[in-house]
PDB file with SEQRES, HELIX, SHEET and CRYST1 records, atoms N, CA, C and O in Angstrom:
SEQRES   1 A   72  MET ALA ARG TYR VAL LEU ASP ILE ALA ASP PRO GLY LYS          
SEQRES   2 A   72  ARG LYS LEU PHE ASP GLN LEU LEU LYS GLU LEU ASP PHE          
SEQRES   3 A   72  VAL GLU VAL VAL ASN ILE PHE LYS THR GLY LYS LYS ALA          
SEQRES   4 A   72  GLN VAL ALA LEU GLU VAL MET GLU ALA MET GLU ASP VAL          
SEQRES   5 A   72  LYS ALA HIS LEU THR GLY ARG LYS LYS LEU LYS SER ALA          
SEQRES   6 A   72  LYS GLN LEU LEU ASP GLU LEU                                  
HELIX    1 AA1 PRO A   11  GLU A   23  1                                  13    
HELIX    2 AA2 LYS A   37  LEU A   56  1                                  20    
HELIX    3 AA3 ALA A   65  GLU A   71  1                                   7    
CRYST1    1.000    1.000    1.000  90.00  90.00  90.00 P 1           1          
ATOM      1  N   MET A   1      21.553  78.838 175.173  1.00  0.00           N  
ATOM      2  CA  MET A   1      21.422  79.264 176.540  1.00  0.00           C  
ATOM      3  C   MET A   1      22.431  80.373 176.796  1.00  0.00           C  
ATOM      4  O   MET A   1      23.537  80.342 176.257  1.00  0.00           O  
ATOM      5  N   ALA A   2      22.067  81.330 177.595  1.00  0.00           N  
ATOM      6  CA  ALA A   2      22.961  82.412 178.006  1.00  0.00           C  
ATOM      7  C   ALA A   2      23.060  82.386 179.525  1.00  0.00           C  
ATOM      8  O   ALA A   2      22.115  82.011 180.219  1.00  0.00           O  
ATOM      9  N   ARG A   3      24.202  82.783 180.018  1.00  0.00           N  
ATOM     10  CA  ARG A   3      24.421  82.812 181.462  1.00  0.00           C  
ATOM     11  C   ARG A   3      24.821  84.227 181.854  1.00  0.00           C  
ATOM     12  O   ARG A   3      25.658  84.849 181.200  1.00  0.00           O  
ATOM     13  N   TYR A   4      24.219  84.730 182.922  1.00  0.00           N  
ATOM     14  CA  TYR A   4      24.493  86.071 183.406  1.00  0.00           C  
ATOM     15  C   TYR A   4      24.949  86.002 184.855  1.00  0.00           C  
ATOM     16  O   TYR A   4      24.430  85.209 185.641  1.00  0.00           O  
ATOM     17  N   VAL A   5      25.911  86.825 185.200  1.00  0.00           N  
ATOM     18  CA  VAL A   5      26.349  86.978 186.574  1.00  0.00           C  
ATOM     19  C   VAL A   5      26.110  88.435 186.928  1.00  0.00           C  
ATOM     20  O   VAL A   5      26.622  89.334 186.260  1.00  0.00           O  
ATOM     21  N   LEU A   6      25.338  88.669 187.972  1.00  0.00           N  
ATOM     22  CA  LEU A   6      24.948  90.023 188.342  1.00  0.00           C  
ATOM     23  C   LEU A   6      25.398  90.344 189.759  1.00  0.00           C  
ATOM     24  O   LEU A   6      25.407  89.474 190.631  1.00  0.00           O  
ATOM     25  N   ASP A   7      25.766  91.580 189.978  1.00  0.00           N  
ATOM     26  CA  ASP A   7      26.031  92.085 191.321  1.00  0.00           C  
ATOM     27  C   ASP A   7      24.965  93.126 191.622  1.00  0.00           C  
ATOM     28  O   ASP A   7      24.880  94.148 190.942  1.00  0.00           O  
ATOM     29  N   ILE A   8      24.151  92.868 192.640  1.00  0.00           N  
ATOM     30  CA  ILE A   8      23.096  93.800 193.034  1.00  0.00           C  
ATOM     31  C   ILE A   8      23.430  94.291 194.436  1.00  0.00           C  
ATOM     32  O   ILE A   8      23.361  93.530 195.401  1.00  0.00           O  
ATOM     33  N   ALA A   9      23.790  95.561 194.542  1.00  0.00           N  
ATOM     34  CA  ALA A   9      24.289  96.112 195.799  1.00  0.00           C  
ATOM     35  C   ALA A   9      23.170  96.479 196.775  1.00  0.00           C  
ATOM     36  O   ALA A   9      23.315  96.272 197.980  1.00  0.00           O  
ATOM     37  N   ASP A  10      22.081  97.009 196.283  1.00  0.00           N  
ATOM     38  CA  ASP A  10      20.997  97.491 197.139  1.00  0.00           C  
ATOM     39  C   ASP A  10      20.131  96.314 197.601  1.00  0.00           C  
ATOM     40  O   ASP A  10      19.511  95.648 196.772  1.00  0.00           O  
ATOM     41  N   PRO A  11      20.079  96.046 198.933  1.00  0.00           N  
ATOM     42  CA  PRO A  11      19.285  94.905 199.427  1.00  0.00           C  
ATOM     43  C   PRO A  11      17.805  94.993 199.046  1.00  0.00           C  
ATOM     44  O   PRO A  11      17.182  93.969 198.764  1.00  0.00           O  
ATOM     45  N   GLY A  12      17.243  96.185 199.033  1.00  0.00           N  
ATOM     46  CA  GLY A  12      15.838  96.340 198.656  1.00  0.00           C  
ATOM     47  C   GLY A  12      15.606  95.973 197.207  1.00  0.00           C  
ATOM     48  O   GLY A  12      14.615  95.323 196.877  1.00  0.00           O  
ATOM     49  N   LYS A  13      16.507  96.383 196.349  1.00  0.00           N  
ATOM     50  CA  LYS A  13      16.403  96.050 194.927  1.00  0.00           C  
ATOM     51  C   LYS A  13      16.650  94.564 194.701  1.00  0.00           C  
ATOM     52  O   LYS A  13      16.076  93.967 193.790  1.00  0.00           O  
ATOM     53  N   ARG A  14      17.502  93.967 195.528  1.00  0.00           N  
ATOM     54  CA  ARG A  14      17.784  92.535 195.400  1.00  0.00           C  
ATOM     55  C   ARG A  14      16.514  91.721 195.658  1.00  0.00           C  
ATOM     56  O   ARG A  14      16.238  90.756 194.946  1.00  0.00           O  
ATOM     57  N   LYS A  15      15.746  92.110 196.672  1.00  0.00           N  
ATOM     58  CA  LYS A  15      14.485  91.409 196.953  1.00  0.00           C  
ATOM     59  C   LYS A  15      13.516  91.547 195.780  1.00  0.00           C  
ATOM     60  O   LYS A  15      12.858  90.582 195.391  1.00  0.00           O  
ATOM     61  N   LEU A  16      13.435  92.745 195.224  1.00  0.00           N  
ATOM     62  CA  LEU A  16      12.576  92.983 194.068  1.00  0.00           C  
ATOM     63  C   LEU A  16      13.020  92.127 192.883  1.00  0.00           C  
ATOM     64  O   LEU A  16      12.192  91.533 192.193  1.00  0.00           O  
ATOM     65  N   PHE A  17      14.318  92.070 192.657  1.00  0.00           N  
ATOM     66  CA  PHE A  17      14.850  91.280 191.547  1.00  0.00           C  
ATOM     67  C   PHE A  17      14.570  89.791 191.753  1.00  0.00           C  
ATOM     68  O   PHE A  17      14.222  89.090 190.804  1.00  0.00           O  
ATOM     69  N   ASP A  18      14.720  89.306 192.990  1.00  0.00           N  
ATOM     70  CA  ASP A  18      14.419  87.901 193.298  1.00  0.00           C  
ATOM     71  C   ASP A  18      12.959  87.577 192.999  1.00  0.00           C  
ATOM     72  O   ASP A  18      12.655  86.516 192.453  1.00  0.00           O  
ATOM     73  N   GLN A  19      12.056  88.489 193.356  1.00  0.00           N  
ATOM     74  CA  GLN A  19      10.631  88.274 193.080  1.00  0.00           C  
ATOM     75  C   GLN A  19      10.363  88.251 191.576  1.00  0.00           C  
ATOM     76  O   GLN A  19       9.570  87.446 191.086  1.00  0.00           O  
ATOM     77  N   LEU A  20      11.027  89.134 190.863  1.00  0.00           N  
ATOM     78  CA  LEU A  20      10.863  89.177 189.405  1.00  0.00           C  
ATOM     79  C   LEU A  20      11.325  87.864 188.773  1.00  0.00           C  
ATOM     80  O   LEU A  20      10.649  87.325 187.897  1.00  0.00           O  
ATOM     81  N   LEU A  21      12.463  87.354 189.209  1.00  0.00           N  
ATOM     82  CA  LEU A  21      12.979  86.101 188.651  1.00  0.00           C  
ATOM     83  C   LEU A  21      12.030  84.933 188.895  1.00  0.00           C  
ATOM     84  O   LEU A  21      11.894  84.053 188.045  1.00  0.00           O  
ATOM     85  N   LYS A  22      11.382  84.925 190.040  1.00  0.00           N  
ATOM     86  CA  LYS A  22      10.435  83.853 190.353  1.00  0.00           C  
ATOM     87  C   LYS A  22       9.250  83.861 189.389  1.00  0.00           C  
ATOM     88  O   LYS A  22       8.664  82.814 189.116  1.00  0.00           O  
ATOM     89  N   GLU A  23       8.898  85.037 188.876  1.00  0.00           N  
ATOM     90  CA  GLU A  23       7.763  85.169 187.964  1.00  0.00           C  
ATOM     91  C   GLU A  23       8.097  84.748 186.530  1.00  0.00           C  
ATOM     92  O   GLU A  23       7.194  84.462 185.744  1.00  0.00           O  
ATOM     93  N   LEU A  24       9.379  84.710 186.188  1.00  0.00           N  
ATOM     94  CA  LEU A  24       9.775  84.393 184.818  1.00  0.00           C  
ATOM     95  C   LEU A  24       9.959  82.882 184.673  1.00  0.00           C  
ATOM     96  O   LEU A  24      10.908  82.311 185.211  1.00  0.00           O  
ATOM     97  N   ASP A  25       9.054  82.247 183.951  1.00  0.00           N  
ATOM     98  CA  ASP A  25       9.106  80.795 183.827  1.00  0.00           C  
ATOM     99  C   ASP A  25      10.215  80.308 182.900  1.00  0.00           C  
ATOM    100  O   ASP A  25      10.523  79.116 182.890  1.00  0.00           O  
ATOM    101  N   PHE A  26      10.818  81.197 182.127  1.00  0.00           N  
ATOM    102  CA  PHE A  26      11.890  80.797 181.213  1.00  0.00           C  
ATOM    103  C   PHE A  26      13.283  80.994 181.813  1.00  0.00           C  
ATOM    104  O   PHE A  26      14.287  80.766 181.138  1.00  0.00           O  
ATOM    105  N   VAL A  27      13.347  81.417 183.078  1.00  0.00           N  
ATOM    106  CA  VAL A  27      14.624  81.641 183.750  1.00  0.00           C  
ATOM    107  C   VAL A  27      14.800  80.587 184.830  1.00  0.00           C  
ATOM    108  O   VAL A  27      13.904  80.363 185.645  1.00  0.00           O  
ATOM    109  N   GLU A  28      15.947  79.949 184.830  1.00  0.00           N  
ATOM    110  CA  GLU A  28      16.283  78.986 185.876  1.00  0.00           C  
ATOM    111  C   GLU A  28      17.395  79.596 186.727  1.00  0.00           C  
ATOM    112  O   GLU A  28      18.491  79.864 186.235  1.00  0.00           O  
ATOM    113  N   VAL A  29      17.100  79.811 188.003  1.00  0.00           N  
ATOM    114  CA  VAL A  29      18.112  80.331 188.915  1.00  0.00           C  
ATOM    115  C   VAL A  29      18.922  79.139 189.402  1.00  0.00           C  
ATOM    116  O   VAL A  29      18.407  78.272 190.108  1.00  0.00           O  
ATOM    117  N   VAL A  30      20.186  79.105 189.020  1.00  0.00           N  
ATOM    118  CA  VAL A  30      21.048  77.981 189.366  1.00  0.00           C  
ATOM    119  C   VAL A  30      21.547  78.117 190.794  1.00  0.00           C  
ATOM    120  O   VAL A  30      21.532  77.151 191.557  1.00  0.00           O  
ATOM    121  N   ASN A  31      21.985  79.309 191.154  1.00  0.00           N  
ATOM    122  CA  ASN A  31      22.495  79.522 192.493  1.00  0.00           C  
ATOM    123  C   ASN A  31      22.537  81.007 192.784  1.00  0.00           C  
ATOM    124  O   ASN A  31      22.705  81.824 191.878  1.00  0.00           O  
ATOM    125  N   ILE A  32      22.383  81.350 194.046  1.00  0.00           N  
ATOM    126  CA  ILE A  32      22.509  82.734 194.486  1.00  0.00           C  
ATOM    127  C   ILE A  32      23.598  82.766 195.540  1.00  0.00           C  
ATOM    128  O   ILE A  32      23.507  82.093 196.566  1.00  0.00           O  
ATOM    129  N   PHE A  33      24.627  83.555 195.276  1.00  0.00           N  
ATOM    130  CA  PHE A  33      25.730  83.699 196.218  1.00  0.00           C  
ATOM    131  C   PHE A  33      25.677  85.086 196.825  1.00  0.00           C  
ATOM    132  O   PHE A  33      25.493  86.080 196.123  1.00  0.00           O  
ATOM    133  N   LYS A  34      25.838  85.140 198.115  1.00  0.00           N  
ATOM    134  CA  LYS A  34      25.962  86.431 198.772  1.00  0.00           C  
ATOM    135  C   LYS A  34      27.387  86.917 198.533  1.00  0.00           C  
ATOM    136  O   LYS A  34      28.199  86.194 197.957  1.00  0.00           O  
ATOM    137  N   THR A  35      27.690  88.107 198.960  1.00  0.00           N  
ATOM    138  CA  THR A  35      29.029  88.641 198.763  1.00  0.00           C  
ATOM    139  C   THR A  35      30.038  87.832 199.565  1.00  0.00           C  
ATOM    140  O   THR A  35      29.688  87.180 200.549  1.00  0.00           O  
ATOM    141  N   GLY A  36      31.261  87.881 199.145  1.00  0.00           N  
ATOM    142  CA  GLY A  36      32.320  87.218 199.888  1.00  0.00           C  
ATOM    143  C   GLY A  36      33.089  86.223 199.062  1.00  0.00           C  
ATOM    144  O   GLY A  36      33.013  86.205 197.834  1.00  0.00           O  
ATOM    145  N   LYS A  37      33.824  85.406 199.755  1.00  0.00           N  
ATOM    146  CA  LYS A  37      34.749  84.460 199.132  1.00  0.00           C  
ATOM    147  C   LYS A  37      34.016  83.435 198.260  1.00  0.00           C  
ATOM    148  O   LYS A  37      34.489  83.117 197.169  1.00  0.00           O  
ATOM    149  N   LYS A  38      32.880  82.914 198.713  1.00  0.00           N  
ATOM    150  CA  LYS A  38      32.153  81.909 197.932  1.00  0.00           C  
ATOM    151  C   LYS A  38      31.724  82.462 196.577  1.00  0.00           C  
ATOM    152  O   LYS A  38      31.813  81.771 195.562  1.00  0.00           O  
ATOM    153  N   ALA A  39      31.267  83.691 196.567  1.00  0.00           N  
ATOM    154  CA  ALA A  39      30.835  84.300 195.311  1.00  0.00           C  
ATOM    155  C   ALA A  39      32.011  84.446 194.352  1.00  0.00           C  
ATOM    156  O   ALA A  39      31.871  84.181 193.159  1.00  0.00           O  
ATOM    157  N   GLN A  40      33.159  84.863 194.856  1.00  0.00           N  
ATOM    158  CA  GLN A  40      34.340  85.038 194.014  1.00  0.00           C  
ATOM    159  C   GLN A  40      34.816  83.700 193.460  1.00  0.00           C  
ATOM    160  O   GLN A  40      35.142  83.596 192.277  1.00  0.00           O  
ATOM    161  N   VAL A  41      34.857  82.683 194.305  1.00  0.00           N  
ATOM    162  CA  VAL A  41      35.290  81.351 193.862  1.00  0.00           C  
ATOM    163  C   VAL A  41      34.322  80.800 192.824  1.00  0.00           C  
ATOM    164  O   VAL A  41      34.746  80.232 191.818  1.00  0.00           O  
ATOM    165  N   ALA A  42      33.036  80.964 193.061  1.00  0.00           N  
ATOM    166  CA  ALA A  42      32.035  80.470 192.104  1.00  0.00           C  
ATOM    167  C   ALA A  42      32.196  81.143 190.753  1.00  0.00           C  
ATOM    168  O   ALA A  42      32.106  80.487 189.715  1.00  0.00           O  
ATOM    169  N   LEU A  43      32.432  82.448 190.759  1.00  0.00           N  
ATOM    170  CA  LEU A  43      32.621  83.165 189.507  1.00  0.00           C  
ATOM    171  C   LEU A  43      33.855  82.671 188.772  1.00  0.00           C  
ATOM    172  O   LEU A  43      33.821  82.493 187.554  1.00  0.00           O  
ATOM    173  N   GLU A  44      34.948  82.445 189.500  1.00  0.00           N  
ATOM    174  CA  GLU A  44      36.176  81.954 188.878  1.00  0.00           C  
ATOM    175  C   GLU A  44      35.996  80.554 188.304  1.00  0.00           C  
ATOM    176  O   GLU A  44      36.522  80.253 187.233  1.00  0.00           O  
ATOM    177  N   VAL A  45      35.258  79.696 189.003  1.00  0.00           N  
ATOM    178  CA  VAL A  45      35.006  78.337 188.514  1.00  0.00           C  
ATOM    179  C   VAL A  45      34.142  78.387 187.252  1.00  0.00           C  
ATOM    180  O   VAL A  45      34.398  77.653 186.297  1.00  0.00           O  
ATOM    181  N   MET A  46      33.126  79.247 187.243  1.00  0.00           N  
ATOM    182  CA  MET A  46      32.273  79.365 186.052  1.00  0.00           C  
ATOM    183  C   MET A  46      33.081  79.851 184.850  1.00  0.00           C  
ATOM    184  O   MET A  46      32.901  79.360 183.736  1.00  0.00           O  
ATOM    185  N   GLU A  47      33.968  80.814 185.078  1.00  0.00           N  
ATOM    186  CA  GLU A  47      34.814  81.306 183.991  1.00  0.00           C  
ATOM    187  C   GLU A  47      35.744  80.207 183.487  1.00  0.00           C  
ATOM    188  O   GLU A  47      35.954  80.076 182.281  1.00  0.00           O  
ATOM    189  N   ALA A  48      36.297  79.422 184.397  1.00  0.00           N  
ATOM    190  CA  ALA A  48      37.185  78.335 184.003  1.00  0.00           C  
ATOM    191  C   ALA A  48      36.429  77.285 183.190  1.00  0.00           C  
ATOM    192  O   ALA A  48      36.960  76.760 182.212  1.00  0.00           O  
ATOM    193  N   MET A  49      35.207  76.981 183.584  1.00  0.00           N  
ATOM    194  CA  MET A  49      34.416  76.000 182.846  1.00  0.00           C  
ATOM    195  C   MET A  49      34.073  76.510 181.448  1.00  0.00           C  
ATOM    196  O   MET A  49      34.031  75.729 180.498  1.00  0.00           O  
ATOM    197  N   GLU A  50      33.831  77.795 181.317  1.00  0.00           N  
ATOM    198  CA  GLU A  50      33.592  78.367 179.991  1.00  0.00           C  
ATOM    199  C   GLU A  50      34.837  78.238 179.126  1.00  0.00           C  
ATOM    200  O   GLU A  50      34.732  77.967 177.930  1.00  0.00           O  
ATOM    201  N   ASP A  51      36.025  78.428 179.718  1.00  0.00           N  
ATOM    202  CA  ASP A  51      37.273  78.243 178.976  1.00  0.00           C  
ATOM    203  C   ASP A  51      37.419  76.794 178.509  1.00  0.00           C  
ATOM    204  O   ASP A  51      37.833  76.540 177.378  1.00  0.00           O  
ATOM    205  N   VAL A  52      37.080  75.856 179.378  1.00  0.00           N  
ATOM    206  CA  VAL A  52      37.178  74.433 179.019  1.00  0.00           C  
ATOM    207  C   VAL A  52      36.213  74.108 177.880  1.00  0.00           C  
ATOM    208  O   VAL A  52      36.578  73.405 176.937  1.00  0.00           O  
ATOM    209  N   LYS A  53      34.988  74.615 177.967  1.00  0.00           N  
ATOM    210  CA  LYS A  53      34.010  74.377 176.894  1.00  0.00           C  
ATOM    211  C   LYS A  53      34.502  74.954 175.567  1.00  0.00           C  
ATOM    212  O   LYS A  53      34.367  74.323 174.519  1.00  0.00           O  
ATOM    213  N   ALA A  54      35.077  76.163 175.622  1.00  0.00           N  
ATOM    214  CA  ALA A  54      35.596  76.788 174.409  1.00  0.00           C  
ATOM    215  C   ALA A  54      36.760  75.973 173.840  1.00  0.00           C  
ATOM    216  O   ALA A  54      36.898  75.851 172.622  1.00  0.00           O  
ATOM    217  N   HIS A  55      37.580  75.429 174.704  1.00  0.00           N  
ATOM    218  CA  HIS A  55      38.709  74.599 174.253  1.00  0.00           C  
ATOM    219  C   HIS A  55      38.197  73.309 173.597  1.00  0.00           C  
ATOM    220  O   HIS A  55      38.700  72.899 172.551  1.00  0.00           O  
ATOM    221  N   LEU A  56      37.214  72.686 174.206  1.00  0.00           N  
ATOM    222  CA  LEU A  56      36.689  71.426 173.675  1.00  0.00           C  
ATOM    223  C   LEU A  56      36.000  71.607 172.331  1.00  0.00           C  
ATOM    224  O   LEU A  56      35.979  70.682 171.518  1.00  0.00           O  
ATOM    225  N   THR A  57      35.442  72.775 172.089  1.00  0.00           N  
ATOM    226  CA  THR A  57      34.791  73.024 170.806  1.00  0.00           C  
ATOM    227  C   THR A  57      35.744  73.649 169.784  1.00  0.00           C  
ATOM    228  O   THR A  57      35.354  73.913 168.647  1.00  0.00           O  
ATOM    229  N   GLY A  58      36.997  73.883 170.195  1.00  0.00           N  
ATOM    230  CA  GLY A  58      37.996  74.394 169.279  1.00  0.00           C  
ATOM    231  C   GLY A  58      38.027  75.907 169.144  1.00  0.00           C  
ATOM    232  O   GLY A  58      38.730  76.429 168.279  1.00  0.00           O  
ATOM    233  N   ARG A  59      37.281  76.624 169.979  1.00  0.00           N  
ATOM    234  CA  ARG A  59      37.262  78.078 169.895  1.00  0.00           C  
ATOM    235  C   ARG A  59      38.403  78.730 170.668  1.00  0.00           C  
ATOM    236  O   ARG A  59      38.663  79.921 170.495  1.00  0.00           O  
ATOM    237  N   LYS A  60      39.080  77.973 171.512  1.00  0.00           N  
ATOM    238  CA  LYS A  60      40.142  78.538 172.333  1.00  0.00           C  
ATOM    239  C   LYS A  60      41.226  77.497 172.540  1.00  0.00           C  
ATOM    240  O   LYS A  60      40.937  76.314 172.718  1.00  0.00           O  
ATOM    241  N   LYS A  61      42.464  77.938 172.517  1.00  0.00           N  
ATOM    242  CA  LYS A  61      43.579  77.025 172.754  1.00  0.00           C  
ATOM    243  C   LYS A  61      44.094  77.275 174.164  1.00  0.00           C  
ATOM    244  O   LYS A  61      44.455  78.399 174.510  1.00  0.00           O  
ATOM    245  N   LEU A  62      44.126  76.230 174.970  1.00  0.00           N  
ATOM    246  CA  LEU A  62      44.628  76.328 176.341  1.00  0.00           C  
ATOM    247  C   LEU A  62      46.076  75.854 176.410  1.00  0.00           C  
ATOM    248  O   LEU A  62      46.550  75.126 175.538  1.00  0.00           O  
ATOM    249  N   LYS A  63      46.760  76.277 177.454  1.00  0.00           N  
ATOM    250  CA  LYS A  63      48.148  75.853 177.660  1.00  0.00           C  
ATOM    251  C   LYS A  63      48.174  74.378 178.071  1.00  0.00           C  
ATOM    252  O   LYS A  63      47.237  73.870 178.687  1.00  0.00           O  
ATOM    253  N   SER A  64      49.251  73.721 177.721  1.00  0.00           N  
ATOM    254  CA  SER A  64      49.421  72.335 178.149  1.00  0.00           C  
ATOM    255  C   SER A  64      49.913  72.330 179.597  1.00  0.00           C  
ATOM    256  O   SER A  64      50.347  73.357 180.120  1.00  0.00           O  
ATOM    257  N   ALA A  65      49.840  71.162 180.235  1.00  0.00           N  
ATOM    258  CA  ALA A  65      50.334  71.024 181.606  1.00  0.00           C  
ATOM    259  C   ALA A  65      51.818  71.344 181.664  1.00  0.00           C  
ATOM    260  O   ALA A  65      52.282  71.944 182.633  1.00  0.00           O  
ATOM    261  N   LYS A  66      52.568  70.956 180.644  1.00  0.00           N  
ATOM    262  CA  LYS A  66      54.005  71.234 180.605  1.00  0.00           C  
ATOM    263  C   LYS A  66      54.249  72.746 180.564  1.00  0.00           C  
ATOM    264  O   LYS A  66      55.132  73.251 181.257  1.00  0.00           O  
ATOM    265  N   GLN A  67      53.479  73.458 179.764  1.00  0.00           N  
ATOM    266  CA  GLN A  67      53.646  74.910 179.697  1.00  0.00           C  
ATOM    267  C   GLN A  67      53.344  75.560 181.051  1.00  0.00           C  
ATOM    268  O   GLN A  67      54.036  76.490 181.465  1.00  0.00           O  
ATOM    269  N   LEU A  68      52.321  75.073 181.727  1.00  0.00           N  
ATOM    270  CA  LEU A  68      51.995  75.608 183.048  1.00  0.00           C  
ATOM    271  C   LEU A  68      53.116  75.352 184.050  1.00  0.00           C  
ATOM    272  O   LEU A  68      53.486  76.229 184.830  1.00  0.00           O  
ATOM    273  N   LEU A  69      53.645  74.137 184.010  1.00  0.00           N  
ATOM    274  CA  LEU A  69      54.748  73.798 184.929  1.00  0.00           C  
ATOM    275  C   LEU A  69      55.998  74.601 184.615  1.00  0.00           C  
ATOM    276  O   LEU A  69      56.726  74.988 185.528  1.00  0.00           O  
ATOM    277  N   ASP A  70      56.259  74.855 183.348  1.00  0.00           N  
ATOM    278  CA  ASP A  70      57.430  75.642 182.958  1.00  0.00           C  
ATOM    279  C   ASP A  70      57.344  77.080 183.468  1.00  0.00           C  
ATOM    280  O   ASP A  70      58.369  77.721 183.701  1.00  0.00           O  
ATOM    281  N   GLU A  71      56.123  77.585 183.642  1.00  0.00           N  
ATOM    282  CA  GLU A  71      55.940  78.948 184.142  1.00  0.00           C  
ATOM    283  C   GLU A  71      56.280  79.060 185.614  1.00  0.00           C  
ATOM    284  O   GLU A  71      56.570  80.151 186.105  1.00  0.00           O  
ATOM    285  N   LEU A  72      56.247  77.942 186.323  1.00  0.00           N  
ATOM    286  CA  LEU A  72      56.548  77.976 187.764  1.00  0.00           C  
ATOM    287  C   LEU A  72      57.983  78.089 187.954  1.00  0.00           C  
ATOM    288  O   LEU A  72      58.454  78.134 189.090  1.00  0.00           O  
TER     289      LEU A  72                                                      
END                                                                             
């Protein structure tokens, strides 16, 4: 599975893109965020979850809680 995050600035093109996605039976739209704080938070959470998945599979080493606390 691949995940894409897109920013579509033109409202007219956004409607066209939404219609196109509805026609593709192999694409699952998980969520659509409008601009603003929710979109930024969602993107950061998705990136963090990808880091966790990479850590669990051994592809990435994350800092320990002690290392994080030591940085404060």
